[in-house]
Steps between C-alpha positions, in 0.01 A plus 500: 500500500617516141475851361384585150445829322180603325538779243167465318141514637319167533133414550425462870460121499826456305691729734355307797643177357843664465488625858394157627838368385739790547571823675421758233673834445311730266674753279249549222647623172843563662793546263877548515657550843161477675433163335843363592461617860156341532629171354789461741445201726211370288512156342241572233306775326150517357582755233338737253672666207759692703857487358718229649840617380842357573553786744183410689602134521846600622354720772216265602735247659550125491177389668286550190406171328201573280309780327145397411333729246130578515470465125689367202756754381843501661658768282548714813724235656869466413489124458877461470545688826226299670662173394843616605357578846325164522151654478228302322266720295145362493201621301134426431451462124148474370322603819415845357452393138122529480490836673765655275348345187166657588667839556677475163170439320343773712752749362405393147132550572552832679709643219278372219178633658659818647364405841734726700439796272124440521518494879686832507258653251183413689651635823594834340258567213207266561389339174656761273752247364243223454504505120867597462667216686575249229641153561525148371414144588744227593296237318666378185820700553853356511694478825874445499630337816872547563605224741295188549545410863211449736381859471538526125316169458206628703486830311489305173223275633286791626538686170435189288204359690354821642523728196567273205831675440768368269810417706863538397783401735870577513695281742836331542328157502263486202361150558154453339410254776486798736197636314324166530575494874359854531189406305541774240558548130798730437817539301865543599661786305810713529479838670502698175192326367324519837551875517386552141177303532382550859234746612613443860855406604519357853842471659544202730870421462756490777774762509832360375793655316325392179159648585597822677354790300381252240231752401687807379457753222536245213246265655253775574532619143438143380173468695173496309348850471237543768641221718531505877792390716436332837769441762426321829838330514793737564567858400848406381350324197415840345710798398281760677637814324437338162156391617408855607598629156295234325193569715527879461533464121209259477724230355320254731150545640575455869692341783375315806755423770531383857880538498766764436873507433551681831258425781333694639512732197577870561193725532592678177525180296407593138262205469272672750426787261388279211125440461548162323643318801348296782745450785500325838750479791648150451202345671444218251506239773286711730192288538409318820514167322841552344657648811377208708644251251833681454547585867404148603746346257776738610449404866481129419819524294681673787382247760614214279843649443566599863394151601783357288307435182572595143185667362424416138442871438865593549640739241866425579500126588880490456517660846413160648789323329727778612389449861 
């Protein structure tokens, strides 16, 4: 029976579908030598965010034909190495968009209303802080969305329709027809203007050489006083040392993030000591609905590829011409 490797947990019914087609080896969250060893002899992988480096591909052997990500991002995969080894890299764009968009807006709400601080206060001092926990509404504020893919579009729609927020967008494809398709009123602006005018800046861009650490000290300084930064995309979009300085100095009001430059972050990460942060463990896709959609798509992509097909959700389609 064809063997495949599973490195990321799947909902029970999705895993059952995978096992109905293949012999499954589990090595959840394996990395490095352990990942390469587990992949040897496997034709495909249902993968998480573990690093697939050139060294891992070299050591995994020639049987590997496809890596199917449970999710959208493939920044942890060396695509050049995958292509050179004849491995198709598959992903599931859009399947987690609603879940992550809701989390992004949840960070805005939590920071603006001091929800986490209020929870801590009532657990430790009862109602002592009741009249001292200030906050603000989202209604009527300006949200700046950096990146207007499926997630960014949904964040803009929730903010526009749900809170009556003014929406500014920075994207590489500023086509006004995209606003009409999203059913919102908004404006495309450059990053400088977005930072200067937004009460909330939500990062939803992919990590590329052009976007890595796109929010550094100059950008944080350019943000509107009292503004919040939200990051549910990738930690590499933000210069974390510069961010810590800005938060500690009160240059920006707060930071909500599901991602870090290094994951998991060290236990003494300086963001942990700041009261104006709300942080979560890269669980943006962690709803039953999203995991079922993403896992299901990942398994379907893998079945299609190992059956000789060319899935439309292939990140490196040139691998097929090469074959």
